[in-house]
C-alpha positions as CSV (number, residue, x, y, z in Angstrom):
1,M,-0.1,0.1,0.1
2,L,3.0,2.5,0.9
3,Q,4.7,1.5,-2.1
4,E,2.0,2.4,-4.2
5,I,1.5,5.9,-2.4
6,V,4.5,6.6,-3.1
7,R,4.9,5.8,-6.5
8,R,1.9,7.6,-7.5
9,F,3.6,10.9,-5.5
10,V,6.5,10.1,-7.4
11,F,5.0,10.4,-10.2
12,A,2.9,13.5,-9.3
13,V,6.4,15.0,-8.7
14,S,7.7,13.9,-11.9
15,L,4.8,15.7,-13.6
16,F,5.3,18.6,-11.8
17,F,9.1,18.4,-12.0
18,L,9.0,18.7,-16.3
19,L,6.3,21.5,-16.0
20,F,8.5,23.4,-13.6
21,Q,11.3,23.3,-15.6
22,M,9.7,23.9,-18.7
23,I,7.7,26.7,-18.0
24,L,10.1,28.5,-15.6
25,P,13.5,29.4,-17.3
26,V,11.5,30.2,-20.5
27,Y,8.2,32.6,-19.1
28,A,8.5,32.9,-15.4
29,F,11.7,34.2,-13.4
30,M,12.4,34.2,-9.9
31,P,15.7,35.1,-7.4
32,N,18.4,32.6,-8.0
33,M,18.5,30.6,-4.5
34,R,14.7,30.3,-4.7
35,E,14.7,28.6,-8.2
36,R,17.6,26.4,-7.2
37,A,16.4,25.4,-3.7
38,I,12.9,24.4,-5.7
39,H,15.2,22.3,-8.7
40,L,17.4,20.6,-5.5
41,S,14.3,19.5,-3.6
42,L,12.7,18.1,-6.6
43,A,15.8,16.2,-7.6
44,L,16.0,14.8,-3.8
45,I,12.3,13.5,-3.8
46,M,13.4,11.6,-6.9
47,I,16.6,10.2,-6.3
48,F,15.3,8.9,-2.4
49,L,11.9,8.0,-3.3
50,G,12.0,6.9,-7.3
51,G,13.6,4.0,-7.2
52,N,12.6,0.7,-8.6
53,G,12.4,-2.2,-6.2
54,A,11.0,-3.4,-2.7
55,R,12.2,-2.2,0.4
56,S,12.5,-3.3,4.0
57,R,10.8,-1.2,6.7
58,L,14.2,0.4,7.7
59,R,15.1,1.4,3.9
60,W,11.6,3.2,3.8
61,T,12.4,5.0,7.1
62,V,15.6,6.2,6.2
63,D,14.7,7.2,2.5
64,L,11.4,9.2,3.6
65,L,13.8,10.3,6.2
66,L,16.3,12.1,4.0
67,T,13.9,13.1,1.7
68,G,12.0,15.1,4.3
69,M,15.2,16.6,5.8
70,G,16.2,18.0,2.2
71,V,12.9,19.5,1.1
72,V,12.7,21.0,4.9
73,L,16.1,22.3,4.2
74,C,15.6,23.5,0.9
75,G,12.4,24.8,1.7
76,Y,13.8,26.8,4.4
77,V,15.7,28.8,1.8
78,L,12.6,29.0,-0.3
79,V,10.8,30.9,2.0
80,R,13.4,32.7,3.7
81,F,14.9,33.8,0.9
82,D,14.0,37.5,1.8
83,A,15.4,37.4,5.7
84,I,18.9,35.3,4.4
85,I,19.5,38.1,1.5
86,E,19.5,40.4,4.1
87,Q,22.2,38.3,6.4
88,Y,25.0,39.3,3.5
89,G,26.4,35.6,4.2
90,A,26.2,35.8,7.7
91,A,24.5,32.7,8.9
92,T,22.2,33.9,11.9
93,G,23.3,31.3,14.4
94,P,23.9,27.8,15.2
95,M,20.8,26.5,13.3
96,Q,21.7,27.8,9.8
97,V,24.8,26.4,10.2
98,W,23.9,23.0,11.1
99,M,21.1,23.1,8.4
100,G,23.9,23.9,6.0
101,F,26.0,21.1,7.0
102,I,23.2,19.0,6.9
103,L,21.9,19.7,3.1
104,V,25.1,18.7,2.1
105,L,25.4,15.4,4.2
106,V,21.8,14.5,2.2
107,I,22.9,15.8,-1.3
108,L,26.5,13.9,-1.0
109,E,24.1,10.8,-0.3
110,G,21.8,11.2,-3.0
111,A,25.3,11.8,-5.2
112,R,26.3,8.4,-3.6
113,R,23.2,6.5,-4.4
114,M,22.7,8.0,-7.8
115,V,26.3,7.4,-8.9
116,R,29.3,6.2,-7.6
117,P,30.6,6.8,-4.1
118,A,33.9,8.0,-6.0
119,L,32.1,11.7,-6.3
120,P,30.2,12.0,-2.2
121,I,34.3,10.9,-1.6
122,I,36.0,13.2,-3.1
123,A,33.6,16.0,-2.0
124,S,34.0,15.0,1.5
125,L,37.9,15.4,1.4
126,F,37.4,18.7,-0.1
127,L,35.4,19.7,2.8
128,L,38.3,18.1,5.1
129,Y,40.8,20.5,3.9
130,A,38.4,23.2,4.0
131,V,38.0,22.5,7.9
132,F,41.9,21.1,8.5
133,G,43.7,22.4,5.5
134,H,45.0,24.9,8.1
135,L,47.2,22.3,9.6
136,I,48.9,22.2,5.9
137,P,52.5,23.7,5.9
138,G,53.4,25.6,3.2
139,K,51.5,27.5,0.2
140,F,48.8,24.6,0.1
141,G,47.8,25.2,3.5
142,H,44.9,28.3,3.9
143,P,43.8,30.5,7.5
144,E,41.8,28.7,9.9
145,Y,37.9,28.6,9.3
146,S,35.4,28.4,11.8
147,F,31.9,26.1,11.3
148,E,30.0,29.1,11.4
149,T,31.7,30.5,8.3
150,L,31.7,27.4,6.1
151,G,28.1,26.7,7.4
152,S,27.1,30.3,6.4
153,M,29.0,30.0,2.7
154,L,27.7,26.9,1.7
155,Y,24.1,27.5,3.1
156,V,23.6,31.2,2.9
157,T,25.1,32.1,0.0
158,T,25.3,31.7,-3.8
159,G,28.9,30.9,-3.5
160,G,28.1,27.2,-1.8
161,I,25.9,25.0,-2.6
162,W,23.0,27.2,-4.3
163,G,26.3,28.3,-6.6
164,Q,26.3,28.5,-10.7
165,L,26.6,24.8,-11.6
166,L,23.1,23.8,-9.6
167,G,22.0,27.1,-11.2
168,V,23.0,25.6,-14.8
169,S,21.4,22.3,-14.3
170,A,18.3,24.1,-12.8
171,N,17.8,26.8,-15.6
172,I,19.1,24.9,-19.0
173,I,20.4,20.9,-18.4
174,A,16.7,19.8,-16.8
175,I,14.8,21.4,-19.9
176,F,17.3,19.8,-22.3
177,V,16.9,16.1,-20.3
178,F,13.6,16.3,-20.9
179,L,13.9,16.7,-24.7
180,G,16.1,14.3,-24.5
181,A,13.7,11.7,-23.0
182,F,10.3,13.1,-25.0
183,I,12.2,13.0,-28.5
184,V,13.4,8.9,-27.2
185,Y,9.6,8.1,-26.0
186,T,7.7,9.5,-28.5
187,G,9.7,8.1,-31.6
188,G,12.7,9.0,-31.8
189,G,14.6,5.9,-30.8
190,S,13.2,3.6,-33.4
191,G,14.0,6.8,-36.2
192,F,17.6,6.9,-35.1
193,M,18.1,3.1,-35.5
194,K,16.2,2.8,-38.9
195,I,17.7,6.0,-40.6
196,S,21.5,4.3,-38.9
197,V,21.0,1.2,-40.8
198,R,19.2,2.6,-43.7
199,L,22.6,4.7,-44.0
200,A,25.5,2.2,-43.2
201,G,24.2,-1.2,-42.6
202,R,24.6,-2.4,-46.3
203,Y,28.7,-1.4,-46.3
204,T,32.0,-3.3,-44.9
205,G,31.6,-3.8,-41.4
206,G,28.0,-2.4,-41.6
207,P,26.3,-3.7,-38.3
208,A,29.6,-2.0,-36.1
209,N,29.0,1.0,-38.4
210,V,24.7,0.9,-37.7
211,A,26.0,0.9,-33.7
212,T,28.3,3.5,-34.6
213,L,25.8,6.2,-36.2
214,A,22.7,4.7,-33.8
215,S,24.7,5.5,-30.7
216,A,25.7,9.0,-32.2
217,L,22.7,10.1,-32.6
218,F,21.1,8.9,-29.5
219,G,24.8,10.3,-27.7
220,S,23.3,13.9,-29.1
221,V,20.0,13.8,-27.2
222,S,21.0,11.7,-23.9
223,G,24.5,13.4,-23.2
224,S,24.9,10.0,-21.4
225,A,27.8,7.2,-22.5
226,S,25.9,4.7,-19.8
227,A,22.4,5.4,-20.5
228,N,23.4,5.3,-24.7
229,V,25.4,2.0,-24.0
230,A,22.1,0.8,-22.6
231,S,19.7,1.8,-25.3
232,T,21.6,1.5,-28.7
233,G,23.5,-1.7,-27.6
234,A,20.2,-3.4,-26.4
235,F,20.1,-3.3,-30.5
236,T,23.3,-3.1,-32.0
237,I,25.3,-5.4,-29.7
238,P,23.0,-8.7,-30.5
239,M,22.8,-7.7,-34.1
240,M,26.6,-7.9,-34.7
241,K,27.0,-10.8,-32.5
242,R,24.0,-12.7,-34.9
243,L,26.3,-11.8,-38.2
244,G,29.3,-13.0,-37.0
245,Y,31.2,-10.4,-34.8
246,K,33.4,-11.2,-32.1
247,P,31.6,-10.2,-28.6
248,E,34.6,-7.8,-27.7
249,L,34.4,-6.3,-31.3
250,A,30.7,-5.7,-30.7
251,A,31.2,-4.4,-27.2
252,A,33.9,-2.3,-27.8
253,V,32.1,-0.5,-30.8
254,E,28.9,0.5,-28.7
255,A,31.1,1.6,-25.7
256,V,32.7,3.9,-28.2
257,A,30.2,4.9,-30.1
258,S,28.3,5.3,-27.2
259,T,31.4,7.6,-25.0
260,G,31.4,9.4,-28.1
261,G,27.7,10.7,-28.3
262,Q,28.6,12.9,-25.3
263,I,30.6,15.4,-27.9
264,M,27.9,15.3,-30.4
265,P,25.9,18.4,-31.1
266,P,23.3,19.4,-31.1
267,I,23.2,18.7,-27.6
268,M,26.2,17.1,-26.4
269,G,26.6,16.2,-22.8
270,A,25.6,18.5,-19.6
271,G,29.2,20.1,-19.6
272,A,28.2,21.7,-23.0
273,F,25.8,24.2,-20.6
274,L,28.4,24.6,-17.8
275,M,30.9,25.6,-20.6
276,A,28.7,27.8,-21.9
277,E,28.5,29.7,-18.9
278,L,31.8,29.6,-17.3
279,I,33.0,31.4,-20.8
280,Q,30.1,33.1,-21.0
281,T,30.2,31.9,-24.6
282,P,26.4,31.4,-26.5
283,Y,25.7,27.6,-26.6
284,L,25.5,27.6,-30.2
285,K,28.8,29.0,-30.2
286,I,29.7,26.2,-28.1
287,V,28.0,23.5,-30.2
288,L,29.5,24.9,-33.6
289,S,32.9,24.5,-32.7
290,A,33.1,21.2,-31.3
291,A,31.5,19.8,-34.7
292,L,34.4,19.4,-36.5
293,P,36.3,17.2,-33.7
294,A,33.2,15.3,-33.2
295,I,32.9,14.3,-36.9
296,L,36.7,13.6,-37.1
297,Y,36.0,11.2,-33.9
298,F,33.6,9.6,-35.0
299,F,35.4,9.2,-38.5
300,A,38.1,7.3,-36.8
301,V,36.2,4.9,-35.3
302,G,34.2,4.4,-38.4
303,S,37.7,4.3,-40.0
304,G,38.8,1.3,-37.6
305,I,35.3,-0.6,-38.2
306,H,36.2,-0.5,-41.9
307,F,39.4,-1.7,-41.6
308,Y,39.4,-4.0,-39.2
309,A,35.9,-5.6,-40.9
310,K,38.4,-5.6,-44.2
311,R,40.9,-8.0,-42.8
312,A,37.9,-10.3,-40.7
313,G,36.4,-10.8,-44.1
314,Y,33.1,-9.2,-42.3
315,R,30.4,-8.5,-44.7
316,G,27.1,-5.6,-44.6
317,M,23.9,-6.6,-43.4
318,A,21.6,-8.6,-45.6
319,E,19.3,-6.2,-48.4
320,E,16.2,-7.8,-46.3
321,D,17.2,-6.4,-42.9
322,I,17.9,-2.7,-44.3
323,P,14.4,-0.9,-43.8
324,S,13.2,1.4,-47.3
325,W,13.7,5.2,-47.3
326,P,10.0,6.0,-47.3
327,E,9.9,3.5,-43.8
328,T,13.0,5.1,-43.1
329,I,11.7,8.8,-43.9
330,K,8.8,8.4,-41.7
331,A,10.5,7.1,-38.8
332,S,13.4,9.9,-39.0
333,G,10.8,12.7,-38.6
334,F,10.3,11.8,-35.2
335,F,13.3,12.9,-34.0
336,L,14.3,15.6,-37.2
337,V,11.3,17.7,-36.4
338,P,12.4,18.6,-32.8
339,F,16.0,18.7,-34.0
340,A,15.5,21.2,-36.9
341,M,12.8,23.2,-34.2
342,L,16.0,23.1,-31.8
343,A,18.2,24.8,-34.1
344,Y,15.7,27.3,-35.6
345,W,15.4,29.2,-32.5
346,L,18.9,28.6,-31.9
347,I,19.8,30.3,-34.8
348,Q,17.5,32.8,-34.8
349,G,19.2,34.1,-31.3
350,Y,17.0,32.7,-28.7
351,T,18.0,30.9,-25.6
352,P,18.5,27.5,-25.4
353,Q,16.0,27.2,-23.1
354,Y,13.6,29.0,-25.0
355,A,14.9,26.7,-27.8
356,A,14.2,23.7,-26.0
357,F,11.0,24.8,-24.5
358,W,9.4,24.9,-28.2
359,A,11.7,21.1,-29.5
360,T,9.9,19.8,-26.7
361,A,6.7,20.9,-27.3
362,S,7.0,20.1,-31.2
363,T,7.4,16.0,-30.1
364,L,4.4,16.1,-28.1
365,P,2.1,15.0,-31.2
366,F,4.2,12.1,-32.0
367,A,3.0,10.2,-28.8
368,F,-0.4,10.3,-30.5
369,L,1.1,8.4,-33.0
370,N,2.7,4.9,-34.6
371,E,5.3,4.8,-36.6
372,N,3.6,4.7,-39.8
373,W,2.1,8.1,-39.0
374,R,-1.4,7.1,-37.9
375,L,-3.6,7.9,-35.1
376,D,-2.7,5.6,-31.9
377,L,-4.5,6.9,-28.7
378,R,-3.4,4.1,-26.9
379,S,-0.1,4.4,-27.1
380,A,-0.2,8.2,-25.8
381,I,-0.1,8.0,-22.5
382,P,2.4,5.0,-21.9
383,K,4.9,7.1,-23.8
384,F,4.1,10.2,-22.2
385,R,4.3,8.2,-18.6
386,L,7.8,7.2,-19.7
387,A,8.9,10.4,-21.4
388,V,8.0,12.4,-17.7
389,Q,9.2,9.3,-15.2
390,N,13.1,8.6,-17.6
391,G,13.1,13.0,-17.7
392,A,13.0,13.4,-14.3
393,R,15.1,10.7,-13.0
394,Q,17.8,11.8,-15.5
395,A,17.0,15.1,-14.4
396,A,17.3,14.8,-10.7
397,L,20.8,12.5,-11.5
398,I,21.9,15.7,-13.0
399,A,20.9,17.9,-9.9
400,S,23.0,15.6,-8.1
401,I,26.2,15.5,-9.9
402,C,26.0,19.2,-10.0
403,A,25.2,19.7,-6.2
404,S,28.1,17.5,-5.3
405,A,30.7,19.3,-7.8
406,Q,29.2,23.0,-6.5
407,V,30.6,22.1,-3.4
408,I,33.6,21.0,-4.4
409,V,34.0,24.2,-6.3
410,A,32.9,26.4,-3.4
411,V,35.8,24.5,-1.3
412,I,38.3,25.3,-3.9
413,A,37.5,28.7,-4.7
414,F,36.6,30.0,-1.1
415,T,40.3,28.7,0.2
416,G,42.3,29.6,-2.6
417,L,42.9,25.9,-3.7
418,G,42.4,26.3,-7.7
419,V,45.3,29.6,-7.4
420,K,47.6,27.5,-5.7
421,I,47.1,23.9,-7.8
422,S,47.4,26.2,-11.3
423,S,50.8,27.5,-10.0
424,G,52.0,23.9,-9.3
425,I,51.2,23.1,-12.7
426,L,52.8,26.1,-14.3
427,A,56.0,25.2,-11.8
428,F,56.4,22.3,-12.4
429,S,55.6,22.4,-16.3
430,K,57.8,25.5,-16.3
431,E,55.1,27.0,-18.5
432,S,55.4,24.4,-21.3
433,L,51.9,24.6,-23.1
434,F,52.4,20.7,-24.2
435,M,53.5,19.4,-20.8
436,S,50.6,21.8,-18.8
437,L,47.9,20.0,-21.8
438,V,49.6,16.5,-20.3
439,L,49.2,17.3,-17.0
440,T,45.7,18.7,-17.4
441,G,44.3,16.0,-19.8
442,L,45.6,13.4,-17.2
443,T,44.1,15.0,-14.0
444,S,40.6,14.9,-16.6
445,I,41.2,11.1,-17.5
446,I,41.7,10.1,-14.0
447,L,38.9,12.0,-12.2
448,G,36.4,10.8,-14.9
449,M,37.8,7.4,-14.0
450,E,35.7,7.8,-10.8
451,V,33.1,10.8,-11.4
452,P,31.0,11.4,-13.9
453,T,32.3,13.3,-17.2
454,T,30.0,16.6,-16.1
455,A,31.8,16.5,-11.8
456,A,35.7,15.7,-14.2
457,Y,35.4,18.7,-16.1
458,I,34.2,20.8,-13.9
459,V,37.2,20.0,-11.3
460,A,39.7,19.3,-13.9
461,V,38.9,22.7,-15.6
462,V,38.7,24.9,-12.5
463,V,42.6,24.2,-11.9
464,G,43.8,23.6,-15.3
465,G,41.7,25.8,-17.7
466,P,43.0,29.2,-16.2
467,V,47.0,27.3,-16.6
468,L,46.1,26.9,-20.4
469,I,44.6,30.6,-21.3
470,E,47.6,31.4,-19.3
471,L,49.6,30.0,-21.6
472,G,47.7,31.2,-25.3
473,L,44.8,28.9,-25.5
474,P,41.6,30.3,-26.4
475,P,39.0,29.8,-23.4
476,I,36.9,27.4,-25.6
477,A,39.9,25.4,-26.9
478,A,40.9,25.2,-23.3
479,H,37.6,24.1,-21.7
480,L,36.7,21.5,-24.9
481,F,40.0,20.1,-23.9
482,V,39.6,19.1,-20.8
483,F,35.9,18.3,-21.6
484,Y,36.7,15.6,-24.1
485,L,39.5,13.8,-22.0
486,A,36.8,13.3,-19.3
487,I,34.8,12.1,-21.1
488,M,37.0,9.4,-22.3
489,S,37.5,8.2,-18.8
490,A,34.5,6.2,-20.1
491,V,36.5,3.5,-22.7
492,T,40.1,3.8,-20.5
493,P,41.6,1.1,-18.5
494,P,41.1,0.3,-15.5
495,V,38.2,1.7,-14.6
496,C,35.7,2.4,-18.1
497,G,32.2,2.5,-17.1
498,A,30.7,2.0,-20.6
499,V,33.0,-1.3,-21.3
500,F,31.9,-2.9,-18.3
501,I,28.2,-2.5,-19.5
502,A,28.9,-3.3,-22.8
503,A,30.6,-6.3,-22.2
504,G,28.5,-7.5,-20.0
505,M,25.7,-7.2,-22.4
506,A,28.0,-8.7,-25.2
507,D,29.4,-11.6,-22.6
508,A,32.3,-10.7,-23.3
509,D,36.0,-10.3,-21.8
510,W,35.8,-6.9,-20.5
511,V,40.3,-6.9,-21.0
512,E,39.7,-7.7,-24.5
513,T,37.1,-5.2,-25.3
514,A,38.4,-2.7,-23.7
515,K,42.5,-3.3,-26.2
516,F,39.5,-2.7,-29.4
517,G,38.0,0.5,-27.4
518,L,41.1,1.8,-27.5
519,K,42.3,0.8,-30.8
520,L,39.0,2.4,-31.8
521,S,39.0,5.5,-29.9
522,F,42.3,6.8,-30.1
523,A,41.6,9.5,-32.1
524,A,40.1,11.1,-28.6
525,F,43.1,11.2,-27.0
526,L,45.1,12.9,-29.9
527,L,42.5,15.6,-31.1
528,P,42.4,17.7,-28.2
529,F,45.9,18.0,-28.7
530,V,45.7,18.6,-32.2
531,F,43.1,21.6,-32.0
532,A,44.9,22.9,-28.7
533,Y,47.8,24.0,-31.1
534,N,45.7,24.1,-34.1
535,P,42.3,25.7,-32.9
536,S,41.1,26.2,-36.4
537,L,39.6,22.8,-36.1
538,L,37.2,24.8,-33.5
539,L,36.4,27.4,-36.4
540,I,38.7,29.8,-35.6
541,G,40.4,31.2,-38.1
542,S,40.4,31.7,-42.1
543,A,38.3,29.1,-44.1
544,A,41.6,27.8,-45.8
545,A,43.2,26.7,-42.6
546,I,40.5,25.1,-41.5
547,V,39.8,22.8,-44.4
548,M,44.1,22.6,-44.6
549,N,43.8,21.0,-41.1
550,V,40.5,18.9,-41.2
551,L,42.2,17.0,-44.0
552,R,45.4,16.9,-42.3
553,A,43.5,15.4,-39.5
554,A,41.5,13.3,-41.3
555,L,44.5,11.8,-43.3
556,A,46.6,11.2,-39.9
557,I,43.6,8.9,-38.5
558,V,43.0,6.8,-41.8
559,F,46.9,5.9,-41.1
560,L,46.5,5.5,-37.4
561,S,43.3,3.6,-37.6
562,S,44.9,1.3,-40.7
563,G,48.1,0.7,-38.2
564,F,46.1,0.0,-35.3
565,M,43.6,-2.3,-37.2
566,G,46.9,-3.8,-39.5
567,Y,44.9,-3.4,-42.9
568,L,45.6,-0.6,-45.6
569,A,44.9,-2.1,-49.3
570,S,45.8,-5.4,-47.7
571,T,46.8,-7.2,-44.4
572,L,49.8,-5.2,-42.7
573,K,52.4,-7.3,-40.9
574,I,54.2,-5.4,-37.6
575,I,56.4,-3.0,-39.2
576,P,54.3,-1.9,-41.8
577,R,51.6,-1.2,-39.0
578,L,54.4,0.8,-37.1
579,A,55.4,2.8,-40.0
580,L,52.1,4.3,-40.7
581,M,51.3,5.0,-37.0
582,A,54.6,7.0,-37.3
583,A,53.1,8.5,-40.6
584,G,50.0,9.8,-39.0
585,L,51.9,11.0,-35.8
586,L,53.9,12.7,-38.3
587,I,51.0,14.3,-40.2
588,I,49.2,15.5,-36.9
589,I,53.0,18.0,-36.0
590,P,51.7,21.4,-37.2
591,D,55.3,21.3,-39.4
592,L,55.6,21.1,-43.3
593,R,58.6,19.2,-43.5
594,A,56.8,16.7,-40.8
595,D,53.8,16.7,-43.2
596,V,55.4,15.5,-46.4
597,I,57.4,12.7,-44.7
598,G,54.1,11.1,-43.4
599,I,52.4,11.8,-46.1
600,A,55.2,9.9,-48.6
601,L,56.0,6.9,-45.6
602,G,52.2,6.0,-45.9
603,G,51.4,6.7,-49.3
604,A,54.2,4.6,-49.7
605,I,52.8,1.8,-47.6
606,W,49.6,2.2,-49.2
607,Y,51.2,1.4,-52.7
608,F,53.1,-1.6,-51.8
609,S,49.9,-3.0,-50.0
610,W,47.7,-2.4,-53.1
611,K,50.8,-4.0,-55.2
612,R,50.6,-6.8,-52.7
613,R,46.5,-6.9,-53.0
614,R,47.0,-7.2,-56.9
615,S,49.6,-9.9,-56.8
616,A,47.5,-12.0,-54.5
617,A,44.2,-11.2,-56.4
618,A,46.5,-12.3,-59.6
619,V,47.7,-15.6,-58.0
620,D,44.4,-16.6,-56.7
621,M,42.9,-16.2,-60.3
622,L,45.3,-18.1,-61.7
623,S,44.8,-21.1,-59.5
624,K,40.9,-21.0,-60.8
625,S,42.3,-21.2,-64.6
626,H,44.4,-23.7,-64.1
627,P,43.1,-26.3,-61.3
């Protein structure tokens, strides 16, 4: 009985969550702290009461207690906002101080439930640093802060819990999360699969190319590698295995493609919205700047699949398994219409929230249609319910990440730790851009192994971003550099979340899956360095420079993919493979002589590989004509 009551209550909260996030950023306004307090309280209800499965009486008691504390503590800020503003950042007494620390604990427990324990653990370590950092000798110490000072900072100022990150979650990210959910559950998910099969299914390595394209499309609205693997992988992994692909390759293709979905416009991951806010750059500019690296990433994945499929003899899908163009066009409309609506309002210069509002509204009629665009009233309510529930759950997940990361950022800013770490990086690297890129990139990947991409990006860019900008990188290049490498933690051993999920779905060995994944995703480790030295890949500079550097990067990717997979025009042995990889790296280096040597070396290997294939074909024809 209690479970049914809670289930209905949670759906009602999910529906209110949807309405609040859709209407408030576009058609209504309220002070920042009030807006963020409502957003966080709704997210905490979803976190503690929205889970499925049976619970013991003790678990119900704990969940209800945590929900009640979270709602009351957020509600206090909502109701007492006018008085809090008059306090000028100072708590009026011990009660507000303890309320701040209790809400932090509730937030960290929510993050522990929604994501890995690493994020709340890291946030707790930063809090301990704020309390006991005065005991640390040297420049990494700080003055002693009282509990009153820390509690006030966290609870009654916009520099603490109610800071910029939670604001972006409330104002921008949540509405895009609901947009993605409505696109998927009103028919867009099926549309992604059909157009992917139609465009890529018949070619060499067809099923793997389908997985890549479908994951790129789905990831462009989900912004989550794990969600992407679980959604598209349920279709693509069995399809690849059924057509003879090794389980490890099938899992690696899905993991790598799903990871890249987070950098695929038009929506990308939550970090893109935070980036726009942090560097005060229009979101549309972030999307456009990220487009070429995203295309090159998926070009690298596709190249790796092509060369491996050629070497292994994999073929495309059967004609009867490929949908017709009329069927494909019908299914594609379910996601092309909201994509077009989103692009239209963004290009017109409206805010991302406004564009997302109308894009979401454009999906509602599709809930009443089936894949053949015929009226189907019976399925409308289930589609709507799934979109609301999953959208609210995902929005709560993002809110828990942003709130936890906000605690970390608050401590970094309050104690001056960010400046100290940035100075340390500059001193250690001796102001070398390459060394600073390496150190910042390693920080992003290591953090990303333990915390979600959004949190890893935030922490890494707070400490490493200023260093890269000081060394001459445009702010957008510095932030995208950190963002890309934070994402790659999903396929980087030993903690590679997307690989583990995909390997489990494919019943594959995760170590072999990770090896394949690294071979397919190498471009994402190199591209950030390429656009750091050649910002033209981010559409910064002349058209000629942009075209030239895209061609250089594409050729380097082809040579590197061929070397990793052991096939160009024919199967390659170890020495030509190493030479091809060297050729690819030489072309990446921004130096004309290195480019010429790399192109010549790669061209020579291609020629000898082509001659070898022709010789083998001639011998084969001769043997057939003279049995």
